[in-house]
C-alpha positions as CSV (number, residue, x, y, z in Angstrom):
1,X,15.2,7.0,-1.7
2,X,13.2,8.5,-4.8
3,X,10.4,6.4,-6.0
4,X,9.0,6.7,-9.1
5,X,4.8,6.1,-8.3
6,X,2.5,6.6,-11.6
7,X,-0.6,7.5,-11.8
8,X,-2.8,5.2,-10.7
9,X,-0.6,3.5,-7.7
10,X,-2.1,2.1,-4.8
11,X,-0.8,0.6,-2.6
12,X,-1.6,-1.9,0.5
13,X,-0.7,-1.7,3.9
14,X,-1.7,-3.5,6.9
15,X,-2.4,-1.3,10.1
16,X,-0.2,-2.8,12.8
17,X,3.2,-2.9,10.4
18,X,5.8,-1.3,12.3
19,X,8.6,-1.8,9.8
20,X,7.7,0.3,7.6
21,X,6.5,4.2,8.8
22,X,3.3,5.5,7.8
23,X,4.3,8.2,5.7
24,X,6.4,6.3,3.8
25,X,4.1,6.3,1.1
26,X,4.1,10.0,1.4
27,X,6.9,10.4,-0.4
28,X,6.5,10.2,-4.0
29,X,9.8,11.2,-6.3
30,X,8.3,15.1,-7.3
31,X,7.0,14.8,-10.1
32,X,4.8,12.0,-9.3
33,X,1.6,12.0,-7.6
34,X,1.4,10.3,-4.4
35,X,-0.2,6.7,-4.2
36,X,-3.8,6.3,-3.0
37,X,-3.0,4.5,-0.2
38,X,-5.3,1.5,1.8
39,X,-4.6,0.2,5.0
40,X,-5.8,-3.2,6.4
41,X,-7.1,-4.2,10.0
42,X,-5.5,-6.9,11.7
43,X,-2.7,-7.2,9.2
44,X,1.6,-6.6,9.9
45,X,4.1,-6.2,7.0
46,X,3.1,-9.1,4.7
47,X,-0.6,-8.1,4.4
48,X,-0.7,-11.3,1.6
49,X,-0.2,-13.7,4.5
50,X,-1.9,-12.2,7.4
51,X,-4.7,-11.1,5.6
52,X,-5.2,-13.2,2.2
53,X,-8.4,-12.9,1.7
54,X,-8.8,-8.8,1.7
55,X,-5.5,-8.6,0.2
56,X,-7.3,-10.6,-2.8
57,X,-10.1,-8.9,-2.9
58,X,-8.2,-5.7,-2.9
59,X,-6.1,-6.7,-6.0
60,X,-8.8,-8.0,-7.8
61,X,-10.5,-4.9,-6.9
62,X,-7.6,-2.4,-8.6
63,X,-7.4,-4.1,-11.4
64,X,-10.7,-4.8,-12.7
């Protein structure tokens, strides 16, 4: 599957997420730069639920 990342893409990932492999973010479509990845401790796949405050802070910081 090709993933069309764009400049400025940021992925938030739970450190204990075993649903998606760690290298999932390293698979851009070949024409786009690799996204920035931020791993959140004590979070699984649904980081917005597992670490609501950290997720909200990361999204707000990205949108500024």
